[in-house]
gemmi code that builds the backbone of each chain (N, CA, C; Angstrom):
import gemmi

chains = {
    "A": [
        ("MET", (124.943, 147.827, 96.577), (125.473, 146.908, 95.284), (126.710, 147.177, 94.763)),
        ("ASN", (127.231, 146.238, 94.174), (128.186, 146.140, 93.476), (128.071, 146.773, 92.043)),
        ("ARG", (128.750, 147.469, 91.540), (127.729, 148.151, 90.171), (128.265, 147.350, 89.449)),
        ("ARG", (129.509, 146.888, 89.369), (129.970, 146.043, 88.252), (128.918, 144.687, 87.613)),
        ("SER", (128.385, 144.163, 89.051), (128.064, 142.855, 89.144), (126.654, 143.121, 89.141)),
        ("HIS", (125.830, 144.255, 89.084), (125.120, 144.231, 88.500), (124.336, 144.634, 87.130)),
        ("ALA", (125.745, 144.982, 86.500), (125.606, 144.952, 84.988), (125.406, 143.057, 84.383)),
        ("VAL", (126.135, 142.791, 84.967), (126.609, 141.286, 84.427), (124.859, 140.309, 84.937)),
        ("SER", (124.168, 140.764, 86.181), (122.711, 140.192, 86.242), (122.330, 140.968, 87.294)),
        ("SER", (121.286, 140.818, 87.509), (120.342, 141.348, 88.496), (120.678, 141.555, 89.818)),
        ("THR", (120.224, 140.059, 89.965), (120.537, 139.288, 91.377), (122.121, 139.072, 90.768)),
        ("PRO", (123.246, 139.577, 92.039), (124.362, 138.955, 92.169), (124.797, 137.794, 92.195)),
        ("VAL", (125.293, 137.247, 91.668), (125.147, 135.460, 92.317), (126.581, 135.080, 93.079)),
        ("ARG", (127.125, 134.907, 94.350), (128.449, 134.632, 94.295), (128.855, 133.509, 94.348)),
        ("HIS", (130.309, 132.980, 94.128), (130.736, 131.929, 94.371), (132.161, 132.157, 94.703)),
        ("ASP", (132.894, 131.053, 95.461), (133.676, 130.797, 96.095), (135.405, 130.541, 95.292)),
        ("ASP", (135.076, 130.814, 94.164), (136.207, 130.369, 93.242), (137.221, 131.525, 93.149)),
        ("PRO", (138.812, 131.313, 93.885), (139.282, 132.295, 93.543), (140.114, 132.374, 92.110)),
        ("GLY", (139.803, 130.969, 91.260), (140.423, 131.506, 89.580), (139.626, 132.649, 88.878)),
        ("LEU", (138.460, 132.593, 89.811), (137.456, 133.242, 88.996), (137.172, 132.838, 87.616)),
        ("GLN", (137.065, 131.540, 87.724), (136.255, 130.657, 86.577), (135.815, 130.831, 85.865)),
        ("PRO", (134.286, 131.031, 85.938), (133.059, 131.518, 86.012), (133.323, 132.938, 85.096)),
        ("GLU", (134.045, 133.894, 85.830), (134.255, 135.189, 84.984), (135.027, 135.283, 83.373)),
        ("ARG", (136.060, 134.348, 83.658), (137.140, 133.785, 82.696), (136.438, 133.240, 81.814)),
        ("THR", (135.373, 132.472, 81.851), (134.594, 131.919, 80.385), (133.879, 132.504, 79.777)),
        ("LEU", (132.995, 133.531, 80.931), (132.048, 134.714, 80.103), (133.253, 135.264, 79.377)),
        ("LEU", (133.944, 135.649, 79.686), (134.941, 136.617, 78.610), (135.302, 135.790, 77.765)),
        ("ALA", (135.559, 134.828, 77.785), (136.022, 133.957, 76.431), (134.709, 133.485, 75.524)),
        ("TRP", (133.931, 133.626, 76.030), (132.568, 133.425, 74.838), (132.195, 134.813, 74.535)),
        ("ARG", (132.669, 136.345, 75.125), (132.209, 137.556, 74.625), (133.701, 137.981, 73.821)),
        ("ARG", (134.651, 137.262, 74.235), (136.157, 137.423, 72.472), (135.571, 136.502, 71.092)),
        ("THR", (134.965, 135.664, 71.836), (134.209, 134.703, 70.505), (133.032, 135.492, 70.031)),
        ("LEU", (132.143, 135.904, 70.705), (130.937, 136.392, 69.634), (131.799, 137.807, 69.167)),
        ("LEU", (132.654, 138.365, 69.394), (133.865, 139.846, 69.055), (134.130, 139.407, 67.468)),
        ("THR", (134.948, 138.510, 67.382), (135.569, 137.540, 66.080), (133.971, 137.347, 65.305)),
        ("LEU", (133.412, 136.346, 65.917), (132.159, 136.278, 65.069), (131.646, 137.404, 64.246)),
        ("ILE", (131.202, 138.782, 65.018), (130.736, 139.806, 64.405), (131.957, 140.482, 63.359)),
        ("GLY", (133.021, 140.291, 63.628), (134.127, 140.547, 62.450), (134.035, 140.343, 61.288)),
        ("VAL", (134.257, 138.566, 61.453), (133.578, 137.455, 59.801), (132.440, 138.242, 59.344)),
        ("CYS", (131.311, 138.458, 60.259), (130.127, 138.852, 59.694), (130.291, 140.323, 58.772)),
        ("ILE", (130.664, 141.410, 59.414), (131.365, 142.274, 59.039), (132.321, 142.050, 57.863)),
        ("LEU", (133.025, 141.058, 57.450), (134.124, 141.074, 56.479), (133.324, 140.397, 55.372)),
        ("PHE", (132.466, 139.795, 55.388), (131.092, 139.089, 54.771), (130.918, 140.007, 53.945)),
        ("LEU", (130.519, 141.618, 54.487), (129.633, 142.030, 53.516), (130.244, 142.886, 51.994)),
        ("ARG", (131.937, 142.044, 52.669), (133.075, 142.531, 51.335), (132.225, 141.781, 50.318)),
        ("TRP", (131.387, 140.812, 50.744), (131.301, 139.886, 48.974), (130.342, 139.893, 48.482)),
        ("ILE", (129.550, 141.011, 48.644), (128.275, 141.909, 48.584), (128.970, 142.258, 46.876)),
        ("PRO", (129.658, 143.155, 46.354), (130.290, 143.400, 45.315), (130.418, 142.233, 44.330)),
        ("PRO", (131.158, 141.104, 44.318), (131.255, 140.202, 43.512), (129.957, 139.192, 43.692)),
        ("PHE", (129.593, 138.806, 45.333), (128.544, 137.673, 45.095), (127.132, 138.220, 44.660)),
        ("GLY", (127.115, 139.568, 44.635), (125.122, 140.365, 44.678), (124.930, 139.896, 46.590)),
        ("TRP", (123.467, 140.301, 46.427), (123.044, 140.334, 47.696), (122.951, 139.049, 48.388)),
        ("VAL", (123.010, 138.176, 47.758), (122.875, 136.603, 48.892), (124.007, 136.770, 49.411)),
        ("ALA", (125.810, 137.372, 49.318), (126.200, 137.886, 50.111), (125.254, 137.961, 51.857)),
        ("LEU", (124.400, 138.838, 51.631), (123.696, 139.080, 52.996), (123.027, 138.024, 53.800)),
        ("LEU", (122.716, 136.674, 53.193), (122.484, 135.490, 54.071), (123.519, 135.062, 55.271)),
        ("PRO", (124.926, 134.585, 54.902), (126.038, 134.537, 56.201), (126.218, 135.849, 56.844)),
        ("VAL", (125.683, 137.173, 56.432), (125.701, 138.091, 57.445), (124.392, 137.685, 58.687)),
        ("ILE", (123.351, 137.961, 57.583), (122.114, 137.849, 58.907), (122.353, 136.586, 59.337)),
        ("LEU", (122.956, 135.099, 59.355), (122.930, 134.326, 60.131), (124.329, 133.954, 61.107)),
        ("SER", (125.588, 134.964, 61.009), (126.183, 134.747, 62.007), (125.555, 136.332, 63.217)),
        ("LEU", (124.850, 137.341, 62.272), (124.513, 138.287, 63.185), (123.485, 137.584, 64.306)),
        ("LEU", (122.173, 136.755, 63.976), (121.220, 135.805, 64.301), (122.000, 134.807, 65.567)),
        ("ALA", (122.771, 134.143, 65.212), (123.410, 134.187, 66.344), (124.249, 134.309, 67.274)),
        ("GLY", (125.289, 135.576, 66.959), (125.431, 136.253, 67.773), (124.297, 136.965, 68.919)),
        ("ILE", (123.406, 136.959, 68.282), (122.448, 138.141, 68.936), (121.661, 136.704, 70.050)),
        ("LEU", (121.658, 135.205, 69.889), (121.189, 134.024, 70.560), (122.159, 134.211, 71.510)),
        ("ILE", (123.241, 133.719, 71.320), (123.742, 133.173, 72.475), (124.274, 134.825, 73.473)),
        ("GLN", (124.438, 135.888, 72.572), (124.358, 136.933, 73.626), (123.159, 136.587, 74.336)),
        ("ILE", (122.142, 136.739, 74.299), (120.891, 136.796, 74.899), (121.333, 135.392, 76.397)),
        ("GLY", (121.793, 134.443, 75.899), (121.367, 133.764, 76.659), (122.587, 133.140, 77.624)),
        ("LEU", (123.688, 134.495, 77.296), (125.003, 134.668, 77.947), (125.057, 134.528, 79.547)),
        ("ASN", (124.607, 135.921, 80.089), (123.913, 135.626, 81.651), (123.719, 134.935, 82.124)),
        ("ALA", (122.884, 134.188, 81.843), (121.717, 132.925, 82.403), (122.878, 131.624, 82.217)),
        ("ARG", (123.762, 132.254, 81.075), (124.801, 130.958, 81.474), (126.175, 131.400, 82.265)),
        ("TYR", (126.341, 132.442, 82.499), (127.138, 132.863, 84.069), (126.419, 132.245, 84.739)),
        ("ARG", (125.280, 133.253, 84.960), (125.255, 132.984, 86.585), (124.680, 131.292, 86.800)),
        ("LYS", (124.730, 129.776, 85.767), (124.767, 128.974, 85.997), (125.580, 128.521, 86.072)),
        ("SER", (126.661, 128.833, 85.750), (127.926, 128.348, 85.961), (128.808, 128.967, 87.364)),
        ("ALA", (128.545, 130.271, 88.120), (128.346, 130.731, 89.106), (128.236, 129.979, 90.413)),
        ("ARG", (126.664, 129.611, 89.806), (125.394, 128.803, 91.427), (126.536, 127.117, 91.171)),
        ("GLY", (126.961, 126.784, 89.792), (127.937, 125.238, 89.501), (128.570, 125.256, 90.334)),
        ("MET", (129.620, 126.666, 90.606), (130.893, 126.527, 91.433), (130.906, 126.256, 92.989)),
        ("THR", (129.482, 126.348, 93.504), (129.456, 126.593, 95.037), (128.498, 125.101, 94.746)),
        ("GLN", (127.261, 124.429, 94.304), (126.844, 123.251, 94.432), (128.123, 122.069, 93.871)),
        ("GLU", (128.761, 122.405, 92.618), (130.454, 121.053, 92.683), (129.889, 120.482, 91.301)),
        ("ARG", (128.731, 121.304, 90.705), (128.621, 120.859, 89.300), (128.038, 122.046, 88.245)),
        ("ILE", (128.412, 121.882, 87.393), (127.734, 122.300, 85.860), (127.398, 122.077, 85.504)),
        ("PRO", (125.718, 122.436, 84.623), (125.073, 121.627, 83.455), (125.843, 121.735, 82.162)),
        ("PRO", (126.756, 120.488, 81.589), (127.767, 121.353, 79.921), (126.953, 122.171, 78.947)),
        ("PRO", (127.319, 122.683, 78.893), (126.967, 123.949, 77.919), (126.446, 123.386, 76.524)),
        ("LEU", (125.418, 122.426, 76.526), (125.469, 121.842, 74.985), (125.062, 122.608, 73.790)),
        ("ARG", (123.848, 123.352, 74.358), (123.058, 123.738, 73.279), (123.787, 124.932, 72.751)),
        ("GLU", (124.401, 126.086, 73.431), (125.437, 126.963, 73.116), (127.030, 126.201, 72.108)),
        ("VAL", (127.415, 125.449, 72.430), (128.416, 124.221, 71.786), (127.411, 124.058, 70.400)),
        ("ALA", (126.389, 123.626, 70.571), (126.083, 123.485, 69.622), (125.416, 124.550, 68.528)),
        ("VAL", (124.957, 125.291, 69.080), (124.694, 126.339, 68.327), (125.785, 127.198, 67.262)),
        ("LEU", (126.646, 127.412, 68.413), (127.966, 128.293, 67.594), (129.020, 127.443, 66.715)),
        ("GLY", (129.070, 125.960, 66.936), (129.644, 125.361, 66.220), (129.097, 125.057, 64.900)),
        ("CYS", (127.950, 125.232, 65.051), (126.937, 124.773, 63.484), (126.950, 126.177, 63.198)),
        ("THR", (126.967, 127.291, 63.757), (126.879, 128.335, 62.567), (128.234, 128.769, 61.942)),
        ("VAL", (129.733, 128.070, 62.533), (130.804, 128.776, 61.814), (130.698, 127.575, 60.939)),
        ("MET", (130.246, 126.137, 61.739), (130.562, 125.524, 60.110), (129.518, 125.616, 58.955)),
        ("VAL", (128.123, 126.336, 58.941), (127.487, 126.364, 58.424), (128.642, 127.787, 57.427)),
        ("LEU", (129.147, 129.009, 57.947), (129.346, 130.076, 57.372), (130.684, 129.443, 56.267)),
        ("SER", (131.500, 128.683, 57.035), (132.466, 128.216, 56.309), (132.357, 127.415, 55.201)),
        ("LEU", (130.618, 126.412, 55.233), (130.020, 125.217, 54.587), (129.921, 126.860, 52.960)),
        ("VAL", (128.906, 128.114, 53.737), (128.794, 129.067, 52.476), (129.322, 129.303, 51.609)),
        ("GLY", (130.911, 129.789, 52.577), (131.680, 130.742, 51.592), (132.821, 129.262, 50.997)),
        ("ILE", (132.913, 127.982, 51.253), (133.430, 126.494, 50.366), (132.569, 126.893, 49.032)),
        ("VAL", (131.216, 126.488, 49.565), (130.158, 126.764, 47.716), (130.328, 128.102, 46.738)),
        ("ALA", (130.166, 128.841, 47.799), (130.452, 130.651, 47.203), (131.848, 130.606, 46.057)),
        ("VAL", (132.609, 129.947, 46.819), (134.191, 129.976, 46.493), (134.320, 128.921, 44.642)),
        ("VAL", (133.900, 128.172, 45.711), (133.762, 127.052, 44.374), (132.697, 127.493, 42.882)),
        ("SER", (131.423, 127.831, 43.359), (130.370, 128.223, 41.901), (131.157, 129.669, 41.450)),
        ("GLY", (131.573, 130.277, 42.374), (132.567, 131.612, 41.462), (131.654, 132.098, 41.542)),
    ],
    "B": [
        ("MET", (147.290, 143.891, 92.399), (146.100, 143.719, 91.852), (144.954, 142.959, 92.707)),
        ("ASN", (144.194, 143.812, 92.621), (142.476, 143.316, 93.733), (142.298, 142.172, 92.734)),
        ("PHE", (141.301, 141.060, 93.224), (140.283, 140.702, 91.901), (139.166, 141.755, 91.407)),
        ("PRO", (139.057, 141.519, 90.479), (138.197, 142.064, 89.355), (136.812, 142.862, 90.168)),
        ("GLU", (136.033, 141.610, 91.024), (134.602, 141.715, 91.518), (134.676, 141.715, 92.903)),
        ("PRO", (135.928, 142.055, 93.626), (135.952, 141.911, 94.772), (134.492, 141.662, 96.056)),
        ("GLY", (133.452, 142.049, 95.680), (132.412, 141.984, 96.268), (131.904, 140.720, 95.515)),
        ("ASN", (131.784, 140.140, 94.473), (131.112, 138.464, 94.005), (132.042, 137.450, 94.834)),
        ("VAL", (133.108, 137.900, 95.132), (134.059, 136.574, 95.308), (133.813, 136.549, 97.027)),
        ("ILE", (133.576, 135.234, 97.049), (133.741, 134.873, 99.156), (135.173, 134.160, 98.906)),
        ("PRO", (135.457, 134.703, 100.467), (136.626, 134.617, 100.796), (136.826, 132.822, 100.845)),
        ("PRO", (137.726, 132.230, 100.262), (138.319, 130.635, 100.665), (138.036, 130.466, 102.399)),
        ("GLY", (137.545, 129.475, 102.618), (137.536, 129.373, 103.777), (136.325, 128.971, 104.073)),
        ("THR", (134.967, 130.369, 103.928), (134.123, 130.008, 104.025), (133.038, 128.627, 103.696)),
        ("PRO", (131.784, 128.867, 104.682), (131.388, 127.586, 103.742), (130.219, 128.064, 102.999)),
        ("PRO", (129.925, 127.373, 102.155), (129.030, 128.256, 100.814), (127.605, 127.940, 101.696)),
        ("ALA", (127.323, 129.351, 100.806), (125.847, 129.832, 101.496), (124.611, 129.295, 101.788)),
        ("SER", (124.933, 128.355, 100.526), (123.811, 127.747, 100.126), (124.307, 126.028, 99.220)),
        ("ALA", (123.459, 125.321, 100.472), (123.657, 123.712, 99.669), (122.724, 122.870, 99.107)),
        ("PRO", (122.136, 123.542, 98.161), (120.866, 122.150, 98.098), (121.582, 121.718, 97.136)),
        ("VAL", (121.911, 119.923, 97.113), (122.545, 119.672, 96.334), (121.789, 118.594, 95.481)),
        ("THR", (120.164, 119.309, 95.300), (119.780, 118.793, 94.186), (119.845, 118.680, 92.994)),
        ("PRO", (120.727, 117.972, 92.284), (120.661, 117.991, 90.754), (119.884, 118.170, 89.698)),
        ("PRO", (120.245, 119.653, 89.052), (119.579, 119.912, 87.840), (119.178, 118.952, 87.097)),
        ("GLU", (117.654, 118.715, 86.964), (117.558, 117.672, 85.867), (117.892, 117.471, 84.228)),
        ("ARG", (118.499, 116.823, 83.743), (119.079, 117.332, 82.756), (118.290, 116.404, 81.214)),
        ("ASP", (118.069, 116.939, 80.490), (117.090, 116.848, 79.569), (117.808, 115.502, 78.597)),
        ("ARG", (116.362, 114.660, 77.896), (117.185, 113.329, 77.424), (118.093, 113.527, 76.313)),
        ("LEU", (118.061, 114.283, 75.773), (118.816, 114.824, 74.541), (120.914, 114.806, 75.030)),
        ("SER", (120.460, 115.496, 75.952), (122.187, 115.706, 76.689), (122.467, 114.565, 77.436)),
        ("ALA", (121.448, 114.506, 77.866), (121.899, 112.656, 78.980), (121.920, 111.342, 77.581)),
        ("SER", (121.873, 111.323, 76.646), (121.837, 110.384, 75.702), (123.569, 110.438, 74.878)),
        ("LEU", (123.461, 111.988, 74.573), (124.868, 112.394, 74.358), (125.609, 111.842, 75.330)),
        ("LEU", (125.786, 112.762, 76.437), (127.225, 112.421, 77.239), (127.326, 111.030, 77.857)),
        ("GLY", (125.773, 110.333, 78.177), (126.503, 108.641, 78.340), (126.362, 109.072, 79.632)),
        ("GLY", (126.072, 107.787, 80.685), (126.409, 108.056, 81.976), (127.393, 108.425, 82.854)),
        ("GLY", (127.616, 107.877, 83.694), (129.243, 108.145, 84.852), (128.582, 109.584, 85.420)),
        ("CYS", (129.632, 110.022, 86.154), (129.611, 111.332, 87.292), (129.627, 112.286, 86.700)),
        ("GLU", (129.439, 113.470, 87.645), (129.436, 115.230, 86.987), (131.017, 114.984, 87.419)),
        ("PRO", (131.619, 115.594, 86.801), (132.802, 116.074, 86.566), (133.291, 117.638, 87.426)),
        ("ASP", (134.419, 117.794, 88.143), (134.970, 119.101, 88.606), (133.979, 119.845, 87.734)),
        ("PRO", (133.456, 121.565, 88.534), (132.678, 121.975, 87.671), (134.000, 122.922, 86.923)),
        ("ARG", (135.102, 122.964, 87.984), (136.414, 123.456, 86.375), (136.350, 122.878, 85.556)),
        ("PHE", (136.500, 122.066, 85.396), (137.061, 120.970, 84.516), (135.638, 121.147, 83.305)),
        ("THR", (134.420, 121.399, 83.342), (133.800, 121.713, 82.855), (134.268, 122.838, 81.938)),
        ("LEU", (134.645, 124.137, 82.739), (134.424, 125.648, 82.203), (136.232, 125.406, 81.283)),
        ("ALA", (136.466, 124.502, 82.157), (137.626, 124.795, 81.109), (137.987, 124.265, 80.049)),
        ("ASN", (137.188, 123.080, 79.905), (137.129, 122.135, 78.408), (136.164, 123.627, 77.289)),
        ("GLU", (135.176, 123.935, 77.992), (134.051, 125.138, 77.521), (135.050, 126.020, 76.784)),
        ("ARG", (135.702, 126.510, 77.645), (136.718, 127.832, 77.486), (138.280, 127.449, 76.062)),
        ("THR", (138.146, 125.728, 76.208), (139.235, 125.292, 75.252), (138.572, 124.822, 73.600)),
        ("PHE", (137.409, 124.880, 73.854), (135.784, 124.557, 72.467), (136.317, 126.331, 71.833)),
        ("LEU", (135.760, 127.147, 72.960), (135.977, 128.622, 72.518), (136.917, 129.062, 71.554)),
        ("ALA", (138.314, 128.631, 72.277), (139.569, 129.252, 71.303), (139.970, 127.966, 70.107)),
        ("TRP", (139.671, 127.063, 70.240), (139.364, 126.364, 69.113), (138.135, 127.119, 67.718)),
        ("ILE", (137.152, 127.671, 68.289), (136.054, 127.988, 67.385), (136.856, 129.644, 66.963)),
        ("ARG", (137.254, 130.463, 67.770), (138.151, 131.017, 67.515), (139.067, 130.985, 66.223)),
        ("THR", (139.894, 130.154, 67.020), (140.364, 130.239, 65.755), (140.158, 129.288, 63.897)),
        ("ALA", (139.057, 128.950, 64.381), (138.036, 128.631, 62.918), (137.472, 129.639, 62.834)),
        ("LEU", (137.169, 130.970, 63.386), (136.341, 132.388, 62.816), (138.048, 132.787, 61.890)),
        ("ALA", (139.286, 133.172, 62.812), (140.752, 133.231, 62.108), (140.529, 132.544, 60.423)),
        ("PHE", (140.308, 131.726, 60.512), (141.163, 131.168, 59.461), (139.214, 130.984, 58.153)),
        ("LEU", (138.600, 131.594, 58.801), (136.933, 131.660, 57.987), (137.014, 133.224, 57.587)),
        ("ALA", (137.891, 134.166, 58.391), (138.556, 135.336, 58.246), (139.053, 136.059, 56.691)),
        ("GLY", (140.502, 134.872, 57.145), (141.688, 134.520, 55.865), (141.219, 134.456, 54.871)),
        ("GLY", (140.000, 133.298, 55.140), (139.239, 132.662, 53.683), (138.972, 134.154, 52.908)),
        ("ILE", (137.973, 134.504, 53.425), (136.335, 135.544, 52.573), (138.092, 137.046, 52.751)),
        ("ALA", (138.261, 137.194, 53.212), (139.166, 138.122, 52.849), (140.179, 138.043, 51.675)),
        ("VAL", (140.651, 136.891, 51.501), (141.440, 136.525, 50.413), (140.896, 136.770, 49.057)),
        ("GLU", (139.641, 136.317, 49.194), (138.655, 136.145, 48.377), (138.313, 137.443, 48.066)),
        ("ALA", (137.921, 138.482, 48.719), (137.378, 139.506, 48.409), (138.600, 140.501, 48.081)),
        ("PHE", (140.107, 140.723, 48.611), (140.557, 141.607, 48.068), (142.534, 141.767, 47.825)),
        ("THR", (141.984, 139.871, 47.211), (143.751, 139.652, 46.475), (143.010, 139.852, 45.020)),
        ("SER", (142.492, 140.218, 44.397), (142.389, 139.997, 42.992), (143.241, 140.620, 42.360)),
        ("ASP", (143.899, 141.970, 42.685), (145.252, 142.303, 42.380), (146.821, 141.491, 42.249)),
        ("VAL", (146.585, 140.834, 42.907), (147.454, 140.356, 43.891), (147.942, 138.808, 43.065)),
        ("PHE", (146.644, 137.782, 43.300), (146.862, 136.283, 42.483), (146.283, 136.780, 41.521)),
        ("SER", (146.623, 135.368, 40.686), (146.013, 135.397, 39.697), (144.100, 134.383, 40.138)),
        ("PRO", (143.456, 134.609, 39.579), (142.376, 134.147, 39.593), (142.165, 132.054, 40.349)),
        ("GLY", (142.744, 131.592, 39.669), (142.844, 130.455, 39.894), (143.751, 130.022, 41.524)),
        ("LEU", (144.785, 130.993, 41.863), (145.672, 130.992, 42.812), (144.448, 131.024, 43.801)),
        ("ARG", (143.704, 132.636, 43.326), (143.197, 133.290, 44.683), (142.209, 132.080, 45.307)),
        ("ARG", (141.318, 131.311, 44.239), (140.374, 130.363, 45.075), (141.025, 129.155, 45.640)),
        ("ALA", (142.247, 128.993, 45.212), (142.506, 127.190, 45.778), (142.717, 128.013, 46.898)),
        ("VAL", (143.782, 129.400, 47.401), (144.365, 129.549, 48.754), (142.749, 129.513, 49.425)),
        ("ALA", (141.577, 130.678, 49.025), (140.387, 130.694, 50.408), (140.022, 129.430, 49.942)),
        ("LEU", (140.174, 128.700, 49.278), (139.140, 127.600, 49.201), (140.055, 126.897, 50.436)),
        ("SER", (141.069, 126.462, 50.354), (141.818, 126.007, 51.174), (142.057, 126.251, 52.532)),
        ("LEU", (141.635, 127.548, 52.955), (141.689, 128.582, 54.287), (139.947, 128.213, 54.557)),
        ("LEU", (138.908, 127.853, 53.664), (137.356, 127.629, 54.127), (137.523, 126.417, 54.784)),
        ("VAL", (138.152, 125.098, 53.889), (138.454, 123.841, 54.228), (138.401, 123.802, 55.679)),
        ("LEU", (140.059, 124.545, 56.375), (140.525, 124.612, 57.111), (139.618, 124.935, 58.137)),
        ("ALA", (138.730, 126.210, 58.572), (137.560, 126.393, 59.059), (136.568, 125.679, 59.238)),
        ("LEU", (136.528, 124.636, 58.368), (135.325, 123.840, 58.702), (135.495, 123.137, 59.034)),
        ("LEU", (137.185, 122.338, 58.646), (137.083, 121.008, 59.781), (137.736, 121.270, 60.939)),
        ("VAL", (138.388, 122.449, 61.350), (139.072, 122.866, 62.787), (137.095, 123.004, 63.274)),
        ("SER", (136.393, 123.526, 63.244), (135.123, 123.705, 63.783), (134.316, 122.640, 64.670)),
        ("ALA", (134.561, 121.792, 62.834), (133.951, 120.632, 63.522), (134.788, 119.868, 64.387)),
        ("SER", (135.663, 119.855, 63.967), (136.507, 118.817, 64.617), (136.338, 119.495, 66.536)),
        ("ALA", (136.233, 120.574, 66.397), (136.188, 121.582, 68.317), (135.029, 120.756, 68.755)),
        ("CYS", (134.159, 120.800, 68.397), (132.821, 119.994, 68.471), (132.696, 118.658, 68.872)),
        ("VAL", (133.270, 118.281, 67.820), (133.694, 116.653, 68.433), (134.226, 116.661, 69.171)),
        ("ARG", (135.659, 117.266, 69.663), (136.411, 117.388, 70.860), (136.054, 117.327, 71.835)),
        ("TRP", (134.374, 118.966, 72.149), (134.536, 119.005, 73.367), (133.492, 117.761, 73.951)),
        ("LEU", (132.849, 117.221, 72.764), (131.857, 116.405, 73.227), (132.570, 115.136, 74.113)),
        ("LYS", (133.618, 114.915, 73.275), (134.427, 113.298, 73.568), (135.584, 113.350, 75.120)),
        ("VAL", (135.663, 114.912, 75.386), (136.496, 115.243, 76.217), (135.453, 115.133, 77.576)),
        ("GLU", (134.257, 115.905, 77.597), (133.147, 115.814, 78.492), (133.016, 114.431, 78.718)),
        ("ARG", (132.716, 113.563, 78.043), (132.002, 111.756, 78.258), (133.298, 111.491, 79.224)),
        ("ALA", (134.884, 111.905, 78.196), (135.561, 111.275, 79.177), (135.856, 111.512, 80.344)),
        ("MET", (135.638, 113.412, 80.563), (135.973, 113.676, 82.026), (134.854, 112.696, 82.985)),
        ("ARG", (133.220, 112.311, 82.313), (132.323, 112.056, 82.863), (132.605, 110.680, 83.752)),
        ("GLN", (133.020, 109.487, 82.810), (133.663, 108.165, 83.067), (134.955, 108.635, 83.408)),
        ("ARG", (135.622, 109.556, 84.036), (136.918, 109.273, 84.790), (138.266, 108.867, 84.027)),
        ("LYS", (138.261, 108.518, 81.710), (138.497, 108.309, 81.249), (140.088, 109.174, 80.782)),
        ("PRO", (141.527, 108.975, 80.451), (141.926, 109.741, 79.624), (141.425, 110.378, 78.635)),
        ("LEU", (141.867, 111.426, 78.564), (141.430, 112.769, 77.392), (141.665, 111.988, 76.258)),
        ("PRO", (140.741, 112.341, 75.326), (141.447, 112.243, 74.002), (142.437, 112.943, 73.383)),
        ("LEU", (143.330, 112.287, 72.109), (144.269, 113.189, 72.245), (143.663, 113.859, 71.105)),
        ("PRO", (144.298, 114.700, 70.853), (143.644, 115.713, 70.184), (144.244, 115.793, 68.183)),
        ("VAL", (143.129, 115.480, 67.458), (143.170, 114.818, 65.868), (143.681, 116.334, 65.844)),
        ("LEU", (142.808, 117.525, 66.316), (142.801, 118.873, 65.937), (144.424, 119.475, 65.101)),
        ("VAL", (145.644, 119.108, 65.983), (146.975, 119.555, 66.366), (147.498, 119.595, 64.209)),
        ("PRO", (147.392, 117.768, 64.353), (148.145, 117.616, 62.955), (147.044, 118.075, 61.943)),
        ("ILE", (146.161, 118.098, 61.825), (145.263, 118.780, 60.684), (145.744, 120.130, 60.693)),
        ("LEU", (146.019, 120.860, 61.971), (145.900, 122.337, 61.702), (147.102, 122.651, 61.079)),
        ("SER", (148.363, 121.913, 61.669), (149.737, 121.788, 61.435), (150.046, 121.767, 60.011)),
        ("LEU", (149.564, 120.495, 59.870), (149.721, 120.743, 58.620), (149.175, 120.602, 57.342)),
        ("GLY", (147.891, 121.561, 57.597), (147.192, 122.310, 56.721), (147.624, 123.589, 56.424)),
        ("GLY", (147.851, 124.401, 57.460), (149.007, 125.282, 57.378), (149.854, 125.556, 57.141)),
        ("ALA", (150.789, 124.045, 57.184), (152.166, 124.170, 56.321), (151.782, 123.848, 54.952)),
        ("LEU", (150.847, 123.424, 54.593), (150.378, 123.220, 52.803), (150.260, 124.778, 52.406)),
        ("VAL", (149.830, 125.149, 52.912), (148.950, 126.426, 52.659), (150.364, 127.406, 52.289)),
        ("ALA", (151.097, 127.439, 53.639), (152.258, 128.544, 52.846), (152.885, 127.975, 52.603)),
        ("ALA", (153.553, 126.494, 52.600), (154.323, 125.931, 50.894), (153.622, 126.234, 49.399)),
        ("GLY", (152.818, 125.871, 49.973), (151.842, 126.507, 47.749), (152.272, 127.947, 48.122)),
        ("LEU", (152.300, 128.960, 48.835), (152.334, 130.284, 48.593), (153.729, 130.663, 48.009)),
        ("ILE", (154.179, 129.854, 49.183), (155.999, 130.300, 48.728), (156.267, 129.554, 47.435)),
        ("VAL", (155.844, 128.339, 47.098), (155.889, 128.106, 45.903), (155.698, 129.198, 44.728)),
        ("PHE", (154.657, 130.113, 45.372), (153.868, 130.510, 43.693), (154.836, 131.814, 43.795)),
        ("LEU", (155.643, 132.543, 45.445), (156.180, 133.630, 45.256), (157.683, 133.456, 44.577)),
        ("ILE", (158.124, 132.402, 44.242), (159.446, 132.165, 43.682), (159.640, 131.758, 42.363)),
        ("TYR", (158.245, 131.082, 41.901), (158.078, 130.450, 40.536), (157.165, 131.326, 39.858)),
        ("GLY", (156.285, 132.022, 40.414), (154.956, 132.104, 40.041), (155.089, 134.000, 39.488)),
        ("ALA", (155.610, 134.417, 39.996), (155.743, 135.890, 40.135), (156.076, 136.166, 38.814)),
        ("SER", (156.907, 135.530, 38.351), (158.300, 135.939, 37.222), (157.445, 135.067, 35.689)),
    ],
}
model = gemmi.Model(1)
for chain_id, residues in chains.items():
    chain = gemmi.Chain(chain_id)
    for i, (resn, *xyz) in enumerate(residues, 1):
        res = gemmi.Residue()
        res.name, res.seqid = resn, gemmi.SeqId(i, " ")
        for name, pos in zip(("N", "CA", "C"), xyz):
            atom = gemmi.Atom()
            atom.name, atom.element = name, gemmi.Element(name[0])
            atom.pos, atom.b_iso = gemmi.Position(*pos), 0.0
            res.add_atom(atom)
        chain.add_residue(res)
    model.add_chain(chain)
structure = gemmi.Structure()
structure.add_model(model)
structure.setup_entities()
């Protein structure tokens, strides 16, 4: 069995897309999660001026990152299977979780800066 | 260069191994949000997903910029200016992430109904916002430092 595909999922999903779209999408999710973790670490710098309240956005972004990471393998398998079936369910839940997380993080930042 | 996962890719031309065309049932929330229409090409769905992720990364970059300005520039900027720059970056992050979600949904709907894709509202917001922040900083560097 291919070792690399074993790392992605327990049973390799075969698809015939020469453009490797499911793989590219998986990597795009990974890049985004990496950026989210970077932002999460930057929020640690707010602990000295704002106090331990600054841990709230850190915990929030970590939780969202873990949640998305858990669902990512299933999403990859769904999209790889969808390439052969010619239909992919739209990733409504993932988009909602990630979008709301980033919006809430920006709102927390705005409130913190405005209230000083 | 070979494909990164040669074992995973069926060479083009071979018929798909499994062909059960029973559509996966969608729950009521996504059905009401996406509306009717027929399923788009799966490549388009994935491309829309990647575009959304690229916008979200842009928003995260603005967010990181805002956090960094607030945390690290107390020696460089006066408190008022620091607050203004951080605030405008954070507001840009909020706008970009919100409209990324809206645009993802709009594009998904348009693709299902075979309609033309909506115009990106995000692009003028982003370029105008970035230009305003940059112009504010230039004015500060010329007049504010003296």
